[in-house]
C-alpha positions as CSV (number, residue, x, y, z in Angstrom):
1,A,-48.8,37.1,-1.2
2,H,-46.2,39.9,-1.5
3,S,-44.2,38.3,1.3
4,D,-44.4,34.9,-0.3
5,V,-42.6,36.2,-3.3
6,F,-39.6,37.3,-1.3
7,N,-39.5,34.1,0.7
8,V,-38.7,32.0,-2.3
9,Q,-35.4,30.1,-1.9
10,C,-32.7,31.1,-4.4
11,E,-30.1,28.3,-4.0
12,W,-31.2,26.4,-7.2
13,S,-30.5,29.3,-9.6
14,D,-28.6,32.6,-9.7
15,D,-31.4,34.1,-11.8
16,I,-34.2,33.7,-9.3
17,K,-33.5,37.0,-7.6
18,S,-33.8,39.1,-10.8
19,L,-36.9,37.1,-11.8
20,R,-38.5,37.9,-8.4
21,Q,-37.8,41.6,-8.8
22,L,-39.5,41.5,-12.2
23,A,-42.5,39.7,-10.8
24,V,-43.0,42.5,-8.3
25,H,-42.2,45.6,-10.4
26,Q,-43.1,44.4,-14.0
27,P,-45.6,41.5,-13.6
28,H,-47.0,42.1,-17.1
29,V,-43.8,40.7,-18.7
30,I,-43.9,37.4,-16.9
31,S,-45.0,34.5,-19.1
32,E,-44.1,30.9,-19.4
33,S,-41.8,31.4,-22.4
34,F,-40.2,34.4,-20.7
35,I,-39.4,32.3,-17.6
36,F,-37.8,29.5,-19.6
37,Q,-35.7,32.0,-21.5
38,H,-34.7,34.0,-18.4
39,F,-32.8,31.2,-16.6
40,T,-29.1,30.8,-17.4
41,T,-28.2,28.7,-14.3
42,L,-30.1,25.7,-12.8
43,R,-28.9,23.7,-9.9
44,L,-31.1,20.7,-9.0
45,V,-29.0,19.1,-6.2
46,D,-30.2,16.0,-4.3
47,R,-33.7,15.9,-5.7
48,N,-33.8,12.2,-6.3
49,I,-34.0,12.8,-10.1
50,N,-33.6,9.6,-12.1
51,E,-34.5,10.8,-15.6
52,V,-34.1,13.9,-17.7
53,D,-36.5,14.3,-20.6
54,R,-36.8,16.7,-23.5
55,G,-38.6,19.3,-21.3
56,L,-35.2,20.6,-20.4
57,L,-34.8,21.9,-23.9
58,K,-37.3,24.7,-23.1
59,F,-34.5,26.5,-21.2
60,T,-33.0,27.9,-24.4
61,Q,-30.6,30.3,-22.7
62,L,-29.3,27.9,-20.1
63,K,-25.5,28.0,-19.6
64,E,-24.9,26.1,-16.4
65,L,-26.7,22.9,-15.3
66,S,-26.0,21.0,-12.1
67,L,-27.7,17.6,-11.4
68,T,-25.4,16.6,-8.6
69,G,-26.4,14.1,-6.0
70,N,-29.3,12.4,-7.9
71,S,-30.0,8.9,-9.1
72,L,-29.2,9.2,-12.7
73,T,-27.8,6.2,-14.5
74,S,-27.8,7.8,-17.9
75,I,-28.7,11.1,-19.6
76,K,-29.1,11.7,-23.3
77,G,-27.0,14.5,-24.7
78,S,-29.8,15.4,-27.1
79,H,-32.0,16.3,-24.1
80,L,-29.7,19.0,-23.0
81,P,-30.0,22.7,-24.1
82,R,-27.7,23.5,-27.0
83,S,-26.5,26.7,-25.2
84,L,-25.1,24.7,-22.3
85,T,-21.4,25.3,-21.4
86,I,-21.1,23.9,-17.9
87,L,-22.6,20.5,-16.9
88,Q,-22.2,19.0,-13.4
89,L,-23.2,15.4,-12.9
90,F,-21.4,14.6,-9.7
91,A,-22.5,11.8,-7.3
92,N,-24.9,10.0,-9.5
93,K,-24.9,6.4,-10.6
94,F,-23.2,6.5,-14.0
95,S,-21.3,3.4,-15.0
96,D,-20.9,4.7,-18.6
97,I,-21.7,7.9,-20.5
98,Q,-22.8,6.3,-23.8
99,Q,-26.1,8.1,-23.9
100,L,-24.5,11.4,-23.0
101,T,-22.4,11.3,-26.2
102,I,-25.5,11.3,-28.4
103,N,-25.6,14.8,-29.8
104,P,-24.4,16.6,-26.7
105,P,-24.2,20.5,-26.5
106,P,-21.5,21.5,-29.0
107,N,-20.2,24.4,-26.9
108,L,-19.8,22.5,-23.6
109,Q,-16.6,23.7,-21.9
110,H,-16.7,21.9,-18.5
111,L,-18.0,18.5,-17.7
112,G,-18.1,17.2,-14.1
113,L,-18.5,13.4,-13.7
114,G,-16.9,12.9,-10.3
115,Y,-18.1,10.5,-7.7
116,N,-19.7,8.0,-10.1
117,Q,-18.8,4.4,-11.1
118,L,-17.0,4.9,-14.4
119,A,-14.5,2.2,-15.0
120,D,-13.7,3.0,-18.7
121,I,-14.2,6.3,-20.6
122,S,-12.1,5.5,-23.7
123,P,-15.1,4.7,-26.0
124,Y,-16.8,8.0,-25.1
125,I,-14.0,10.6,-25.4
126,S,-13.4,12.1,-28.9
127,P,-12.8,15.5,-30.3
128,F,-15.8,15.0,-32.5
129,I,-18.1,14.6,-29.5
130,W,-16.5,17.2,-27.3
131,P,-14.9,19.8,-29.6
132,S,-14.9,22.7,-27.1
133,L,-14.1,20.9,-23.8
134,L,-11.6,22.8,-21.7
135,S,-12.1,21.2,-18.3
136,L,-12.9,17.7,-17.3
137,D,-13.4,16.3,-13.8
138,I,-13.6,12.5,-13.5
139,S,-12.3,12.3,-10.0
140,H,-13.5,9.6,-7.5
141,N,-14.4,7.0,-10.1
142,K,-13.0,3.5,-10.9
143,L,-10.6,4.2,-13.8
144,G,-8.0,1.5,-13.6
145,D,-6.0,1.5,-16.9
146,V,-3.5,4.3,-17.2
147,K,-2.5,4.2,-20.8
148,S,-6.0,3.7,-22.3
149,T,-7.4,6.5,-20.1
150,I,-4.7,9.0,-20.9
151,D,-4.5,8.0,-24.6
152,C,-8.2,8.9,-25.2
153,L,-7.9,12.2,-23.2
154,S,-4.9,13.2,-25.3
155,A,-7.2,13.4,-28.3
156,L,-9.0,16.4,-26.9
157,P,-7.1,19.4,-28.4
158,T,-8.7,22.0,-26.2
159,L,-8.4,20.3,-22.9
160,R,-6.5,22.4,-20.3
161,N,-7.8,21.3,-16.9
162,L,-8.0,17.7,-15.9
163,S,-8.9,16.1,-12.6
164,L,-8.5,12.3,-12.0
165,L,-8.1,12.4,-8.2
166,A,-8.9,9.3,-6.2
167,N,-9.1,7.0,-9.3
168,P,-7.1,3.7,-9.1
169,I,-4.8,4.9,-11.9
170,T,-3.4,7.7,-9.6
171,L,-1.8,4.9,-7.5
172,A,0.6,4.1,-10.3
173,P,4.1,5.7,-10.0
174,G,4.1,6.9,-13.6
175,Y,0.6,8.3,-13.7
176,A,1.5,12.0,-13.5
177,G,4.4,11.7,-15.8
178,C,2.5,9.8,-18.5
179,T,-0.4,12.3,-18.3
180,L,1.9,15.4,-18.7
181,D,3.8,13.7,-21.5
182,M,0.8,12.6,-23.5
183,I,-1.3,15.7,-23.0
184,P,1.3,18.5,-23.5
185,Q,-1.4,21.3,-23.7
186,L,-2.6,20.5,-20.2
187,Q,-2.1,23.3,-17.7
188,I,-3.8,22.0,-14.5
189,L,-3.7,18.4,-13.3
190,D,-5.5,17.3,-10.2
191,D,-5.9,21.0,-9.0
192,V,-2.2,21.6,-9.3
193,S,-0.7,24.0,-11.9
194,I,1.8,22.5,-14.2
195,S,5.2,24.3,-14.7
196,D,7.5,24.0,-17.6
197,D,10.0,22.1,-15.5
198,D,7.4,19.5,-14.7
199,R,6.7,19.0,-18.3
200,L,10.4,18.8,-19.2
201,N,11.1,16.2,-16.5
202,F,8.6,13.8,-18.0
203,T,9.3,14.3,-21.7
204,G,9.2,11.0,-23.5
205,I,8.3,8.9,-20.4
206,S,5.2,7.6,-22.1
207,L,7.4,5.7,-24.5
208,E,9.2,3.7,-21.8
209,H,8.5,0.0,-21.5
210,V,7.1,-0.2,-18.0
211,R,4.0,-1.7,-16.3
212,W,1.9,1.4,-16.2
213,N,-0.9,-0.3,-14.3
214,E,1.3,-1.3,-11.4
215,A,1.6,0.4,-7.9
216,I,4.8,0.1,-5.9
217,F,5.0,0.5,-2.1
218,S,7.9,0.5,0.3
219,V,7.2,-0.6,3.9
220,V,9.7,0.1,6.6
221,L,9.1,-1.0,10.2
222,S,11.8,1.2,11.7
223,A,11.7,0.5,15.5
224,I,10.0,-1.5,18.2
225,Q,10.4,-0.2,21.8
226,N,9.5,-1.6,25.2
227,L,9.6,-5.2,24.1
228,R,9.7,-7.6,27.0
229,Q,12.9,-9.4,27.6
230,P,12.7,-13.2,27.0
231,P,13.5,-15.7,29.8
232,Q,17.2,-16.3,30.3
233,N,18.7,-19.7,29.5
234,E,20.4,-21.9,32.1
235,A,24.1,-21.6,32.2
236,I,26.2,-24.3,30.4
237,D,28.9,-26.0,32.4
238,E,31.3,-27.6,29.9
239,N,33.8,-28.8,32.5
240,A,31.0,-31.0,34.1
241,C,29.7,-32.0,30.6
242,Y,26.4,-30.4,31.4
243,Y,24.6,-28.9,28.4
244,P,21.0,-28.0,29.3
245,R,18.5,-27.1,26.5
246,Q,18.8,-23.6,25.2
247,K,16.2,-21.4,23.7
248,K,16.8,-18.8,21.0
249,Y,14.3,-15.9,20.8
250,S,13.9,-13.7,17.7
251,Y,11.2,-11.3,16.6
252,F,9.7,-10.2,13.3
253,V,6.6,-8.3,12.0
254,R,4.1,-10.0,9.7
255,F,1.3,-8.3,7.7
256,N,-0.9,-9.0,4.7
257,F,-0.9,-6.7,1.7
258,L,-2.7,-6.9,-1.7
259,A,0.1,-7.8,-4.1
260,Y,1.1,-10.4,-6.7
261,S,4.8,-10.3,-5.9
262,G,7.4,-8.5,-3.8
263,V,10.2,-9.2,-1.5
264,Q,12.5,-7.4,0.9
265,D,15.2,-5.2,-0.6
266,N,17.6,-2.9,1.3
267,T,18.6,-0.9,-1.8
268,P,16.5,1.5,-3.9
269,G,15.0,0.0,-6.9
270,P,12.7,-2.9,-7.9
271,P,12.3,-5.9,-5.6
272,L,14.5,-8.9,-6.0
273,D,11.8,-11.0,-7.7
274,A,13.2,-13.3,-10.3
275,T,10.0,-15.0,-11.2
276,D,8.3,-11.6,-11.8
277,N,4.6,-12.4,-11.4
278,M,4.9,-15.6,-9.3
279,P,5.2,-15.7,-5.5
280,L,8.4,-17.3,-4.4
281,D,8.4,-20.8,-2.9
282,A,8.1,-21.0,0.8
283,T,11.2,-23.1,1.0
284,D,13.4,-20.5,-0.8
285,N,16.3,-19.6,1.3
286,T,16.2,-16.0,0.1
287,P,15.0,-13.7,2.8
288,G,11.7,-12.3,1.8
289,A,10.2,-15.3,0.0
290,L,6.5,-15.2,-0.1
291,L,3.7,-17.5,0.9
292,D,1.0,-18.2,-1.7
293,A,-1.7,-15.5,-1.5
294,T,-4.4,-18.2,-1.0
295,D,-2.6,-19.8,1.9
296,N,-4.2,-18.6,5.1
297,T,-2.9,-21.5,7.2
298,P,0.0,-21.0,9.7
299,E,3.4,-21.5,8.1
300,A,4.8,-25.0,8.3
301,P,7.6,-25.6,10.9
302,L,11.1,-25.6,9.5
303,D,13.3,-28.7,9.6
304,A,15.2,-29.3,12.8
305,T,18.5,-28.7,11.0
306,D,17.3,-25.7,9.1
307,N,18.5,-22.3,10.5
308,M,16.8,-20.2,7.9
309,P,14.2,-17.6,9.0
310,G,10.5,-18.2,8.2
311,P,9.1,-17.4,4.8
312,Q,8.9,-13.6,4.1
313,L,6.3,-13.2,3.4
314,D,-20.1,28.9,-8.0
315,A,-19.6,29.5,-11.4
316,P,-19.6,32.0,-14.2
317,D,-21.8,31.6,-17.3
318,T,-18.7,30.5,-19.3
319,I,-15.3,29.4,-18.3
320,S,-12.9,32.3,-17.9
321,L,-9.3,32.0,-19.0
322,G,-6.2,33.2,-17.0
323,P,-3.3,35.2,-18.3
324,Q,-1.8,32.1,-20.1
325,G,-5.1,30.7,-21.3
326,T,-5.6,28.6,-18.2
327,P,-9.2,27.6,-17.7
328,H,-10.9,28.4,-14.4
329,P,-13.8,25.9,-14.2
330,P,-16.5,26.1,-11.6
331,P,-15.5,24.5,-8.2
332,S,-16.2,20.9,-7.9
333,P,-19.1,20.3,-5.4
334,V,-17.1,18.3,-3.0
335,S,-17.6,20.1,0.3
336,K,-21.3,20.3,1.0
337,E,-23.1,18.8,-2.0
338,I,-21.0,15.6,-2.2
339,A,-20.7,15.2,1.6
340,D,-24.5,15.3,2.1
341,V,-25.1,12.8,-0.7
342,V,-22.1,10.4,-0.6
343,G,-21.5,10.6,3.2
344,E,-18.5,9.1,5.0
345,G,-18.2,5.6,6.4
346,E,-15.5,3.2,7.5
347,A,-14.5,0.9,4.7
348,S,-13.4,-2.6,5.3
349,S,-11.3,-4.5,2.8
350,P,-12.5,-7.9,1.7
351,Y,-9.0,-8.8,0.4
352,I,-6.6,-10.8,2.5
353,G,-3.6,-10.3,0.3
354,T,-0.2,-11.8,0.3
355,T,1.7,-12.4,3.6
356,F,4.9,-10.4,4.1
357,E,7.4,-10.6,6.9
358,T,10.4,-8.7,8.0
359,E,13.7,-10.4,8.9
360,D,13.8,-11.9,12.3
361,L,16.1,-10.2,14.8
362,P,17.2,-11.2,18.3
363,W,15.9,-9.4,21.3
364,E,17.1,-5.9,22.0
365,E,15.8,-3.0,24.0
366,Q,15.0,-1.3,20.7
367,L,14.6,-3.5,17.6
368,K,15.3,-1.8,14.3
369,F,14.2,-3.4,11.0
370,E,16.2,-1.5,8.5
371,K,15.5,-3.5,5.3
372,P,12.5,-2.1,3.4
373,I,9.8,-4.5,2.0
374,I,9.0,-3.6,-1.6
375,I,5.5,-4.5,-2.7
376,R,4.0,-4.5,-6.2
377,C,0.4,-4.7,-7.1
378,A,-1.1,-4.7,-10.6
379,D,-4.8,-4.8,-9.7
380,L,-5.3,-1.0,-9.1
381,P,-9.2,-1.0,-8.5
382,Q,-8.9,-3.7,-5.8
383,L,-5.9,-2.0,-4.3
384,Q,-7.9,1.2,-3.9
385,E,-10.5,-0.7,-1.8
386,F,-7.7,-2.4,0.1
387,L,-6.1,0.9,1.1
388,S,-9.4,2.2,2.5
389,A,-9.2,-0.3,5.3
390,K,-6.8,-0.7,8.3
391,L,-3.6,-2.6,7.9
392,Q,-2.9,-5.0,10.7
393,L,0.7,-5.4,11.7
394,V,1.4,-8.5,13.9
395,L,4.5,-8.8,16.1
396,V,5.6,-12.4,16.2
397,E,8.0,-14.1,18.6
398,K,10.0,-17.0,17.1
399,V,11.3,-19.6,19.6
400,V,13.9,-22.3,18.6
401,E,14.9,-24.8,21.2
402,C,18.4,-26.3,21.0
403,F,19.7,-29.5,22.5
404,T,22.8,-31.7,22.3
405,T,23.2,-35.1,20.7
406,I,26.0,-37.5,19.8
407,A,27.6,-36.4,16.6
408,P,28.0,-39.1,13.9
409,P,31.6,-40.1,13.0
410,N,33.3,-38.0,10.5
411,P,34.5,-40.1,7.6
412,A,36.8,-37.4,6.4
413,S,38.9,-37.5,9.5
414,A,41.7,-40.2,9.0
415,T,44.1,-41.6,11.4
416,P,46.1,-38.9,13.1
417,P,49.5,-38.3,11.4
418,P,52.7,-39.1,13.1
419,S,53.7,-36.6,15.8
420,G,57.1,-36.1,14.2
421,K,59.0,-37.3,17.2
422,G,62.7,-37.8,16.5
423,K,62.5,-35.7,13.4
424,K,64.0,-32.4,13.0
425,G,61.5,-29.7,13.8
426,G,59.3,-32.1,15.7
427,K,57.9,-29.4,18.0
428,E,56.2,-27.7,15.1
429,P,53.4,-30.3,14.7
430,K,52.7,-30.0,18.5
431,E,52.3,-26.3,18.2
432,K,50.0,-26.7,15.3
433,K,48.0,-29.2,17.2
434,K,47.6,-26.8,20.2
435,K,46.4,-24.1,17.9
436,E,43.9,-26.4,16.3
437,E,42.5,-27.5,19.6
438,S,42.2,-24.0,20.9
439,A,40.5,-22.9,17.7
440,V,37.8,-25.6,17.8
441,K,36.3,-26.6,21.2
442,V,34.8,-30.0,21.0
443,M,31.8,-30.8,23.3
444,K,31.9,-34.2,24.9
445,D,29.8,-36.2,27.3
446,K,30.9,-38.2,30.3
447,E,31.8,-41.1,28.1
448,G,33.9,-39.0,25.8
449,N,31.4,-39.0,22.9
450,I,31.6,-35.9,20.7
451,L,28.4,-33.9,20.8
452,K,26.7,-31.4,18.5
453,W,23.8,-28.9,18.8
454,L,20.5,-29.6,17.1
455,E,17.5,-27.2,16.8
456,T,13.9,-28.2,17.0
457,A,11.2,-26.8,14.7
458,P,10.5,-23.2,15.7
459,S,7.3,-22.1,17.4
460,Y,5.6,-18.8,16.7
461,N,3.7,-16.7,19.2
462,E,1.7,-13.6,18.1
463,I,2.4,-11.2,21.0
464,A,1.1,-7.8,19.6
465,H,-1.4,-6.5,17.0
466,I,-1.2,-3.0,15.6
467,N,-3.8,-1.4,13.3
468,A,-2.3,1.1,10.9
469,D,-4.3,3.7,9.0
470,I,-3.0,3.7,5.4
471,S,-5.9,5.6,3.8
472,S,-3.7,8.6,3.2
473,L,-1.9,6.6,0.5
474,L,-5.0,7.0,-1.6
475,Q,-4.4,10.8,-2.1
476,S,-2.3,11.5,-5.2
477,N,-0.4,14.2,-3.4
478,S,0.4,12.1,-0.4
479,V,2.9,9.2,-0.7
480,S,3.5,8.3,3.0
481,G,1.5,7.3,6.0
482,G,2.3,6.0,9.5
483,G,3.8,7.2,12.7
484,K,3.7,5.5,16.1
485,C,1.1,3.1,17.3
486,T,1.1,2.4,21.0
487,I,-0.6,-0.8,22.2
488,T,-0.4,-3.1,25.2
489,E,1.4,-6.3,24.5
490,K,-0.3,-9.6,25.0
491,P,1.1,-11.5,28.1
492,A,3.3,-14.4,27.2
493,T,3.6,-17.7,29.0
494,A,6.5,-17.9,31.4
495,T,9.1,-20.5,30.6
496,P,9.4,-23.0,33.5
497,A,12.8,-23.3,35.2
498,T,15.0,-26.0,34.0
499,E,16.2,-28.5,36.6
500,E,19.9,-29.1,36.9
501,G,19.5,-32.9,36.6
502,R,17.9,-32.7,33.1
503,Q,18.6,-35.9,31.2
504,S,21.2,-35.6,28.5
505,S,19.9,-36.8,25.1
506,C,23.4,-38.0,24.2
507,S,24.3,-40.3,27.2
508,N,20.7,-41.0,28.3
509,R,21.7,-40.4,31.9
510,G,21.0,-37.5,34.2
511,G,23.6,-35.0,35.1
512,K,25.2,-35.4,38.5
513,K,24.9,-33.0,41.3
514,K,28.0,-31.5,42.8
515,A,28.9,-32.6,46.3
516,G,27.1,-30.7,48.9
517,G,25.4,-28.6,46.2
518,K,21.8,-27.6,46.2
519,K,19.3,-27.8,43.4
520,K,19.3,-24.6,41.4
521,V,16.1,-22.5,41.5
522,V,15.7,-20.1,38.6
523,T,13.6,-17.1,39.3
524,P,11.0,-16.6,36.5
525,V,11.6,-13.5,34.5
526,P,8.6,-11.1,34.5
527,V,7.0,-11.2,31.1
528,A,4.7,-8.1,31.3
529,P,6.5,-5.0,30.0
530,P,6.5,-2.0,32.4
531,E,5.4,0.3,29.5
532,P,3.2,-0.3,26.4
533,L,4.9,-1.6,23.4
534,T,5.5,0.9,20.6
535,L,5.9,0.2,16.9
536,E,7.1,2.9,14.5
537,Y,6.3,2.3,10.9
538,R,6.5,4.1,7.5
539,L,4.6,3.3,4.3
540,E,5.5,5.0,1.1
541,R,3.8,4.8,-2.3
542,I,6.5,5.2,-4.9
543,S,5.9,8.0,-7.4
544,W,8.4,8.9,-10.1
545,S,9.4,12.6,-10.2
546,N,11.2,12.3,-13.6
547,K,12.0,10.0,-16.5
548,E,15.3,8.9,-14.9
549,E,13.6,7.4,-11.9
550,C,11.3,5.5,-14.1
551,R,14.3,4.1,-16.1
552,S,16.2,3.2,-12.9
553,W,13.4,1.0,-11.7
554,T,12.9,-0.6,-15.1
555,T,16.6,-1.2,-15.8
556,E,17.4,-2.8,-12.4
557,Q,14.3,-5.0,-12.6
558,Q,15.4,-6.2,-16.1
559,Q,18.9,-7.0,-14.9
560,I,17.6,-9.0,-12.0
561,L,15.4,-11.0,-14.3
562,E,18.2,-11.7,-16.8
563,A,20.5,-12.8,-14.0
564,A,17.9,-15.2,-12.7
565,V,17.4,-16.8,-16.2
């Protein structure tokens, strides 16, 4: 029996060791009421607790209570000991804390509600409910409204430490600035100490007229290497009036991202989106025009005469204060307690999003897409789920075939003017005529008909797929992700050699062979690259570092909208 006393586990309370010593050396003092009054800390972690009744009130000296990793959906504040100063409710199933606000402990200084399902706390945060709250942890929830969340928290006059990590509102560029401006007494935000300079940089930012619930991203696909060279075209012989069909190859990157609007922009600032919340029409000739978010079908071919690119698509009893009154709350149970309860798994996004595309570029040994794609999204909760999945980047090859046809007569061209023969300075028109002929080379067929080039509707081939991990963008202190992804390019179909005697679409007759000449044989160009294809990309979540940056985005966006109207 003596050994059983010393084998009792002590993780669930810091007071169990002293109680064990009393049970051995002074057993006569042990009673039920003594035991309840002895405990000041109680940690019931991962015990499958789904209800807390009034029996907890027997612990009249309890200071710290942790119910992390259980199945609680609600807990009445009146069932908690009045002496409580630290309450940890991490990793439960709270969707609201209405019951908790019913007569809670008046001296509560730290409240931990991380890893729950809270989407709105504004009805439950008040200085009358939490008059002594110094530290609040609501990280890893579903808070999606920046202004309403920060506005209710600003009503807590004693709040010094706030953690909102991994909430959808942290994705907004003005989240940190708005928080510091509206809660000036705050000293620690998301585990980072706040300096006087930080507070000064954001003074008055909460009064700016901006979309606070909007996230902004910049996507730059900086380089593609080891891209196979497309097949070469057959040479054109203008002297023999031989114009074989030509193929133009260009390449661009396509991806889907959760957004309501956004286009390419090669200058810092808001996207060139004149219609604000509406995707641009697919026939817009502005590079970066978007397809409709619900359109999952391949893009329609462009008109034959259209040369535009495709649509763009362990804790003390009470909270101690530092030299400047900074609260030091108990550490959040994120390492072992949360990991054992919540676990880790690969998330997959159910959202397809809007299609975005880079500009299309002709083939080079190293393609560089220098224009950034600016993306805006106002649905922060859905965006958080979207960023937890992989982003698939698709390299697309665009092929446009060109051929010649008889040009229609030009009504603007009148009868040629007199040559000026016999007049003074008659040589001058001849010199002008020679200059004009040398400046414009006219293509003709055997019969003397003037020809022009026409383009067929482009065809698109997906030749590479790259999966990019963008989950780092969920961290409030990380605004970039990416690097290099190396994949093996999909083999493309070789273009058959073009015969020399291809029929001309203008004269409807085959080209003649030269005397004694042989039929040309074009050696197929190998299509498999000797090395894997490499795509370098960079994704950045915009975060304003001061009020001026906020104004610059807002002002430029307003100017663009006014110009469009």
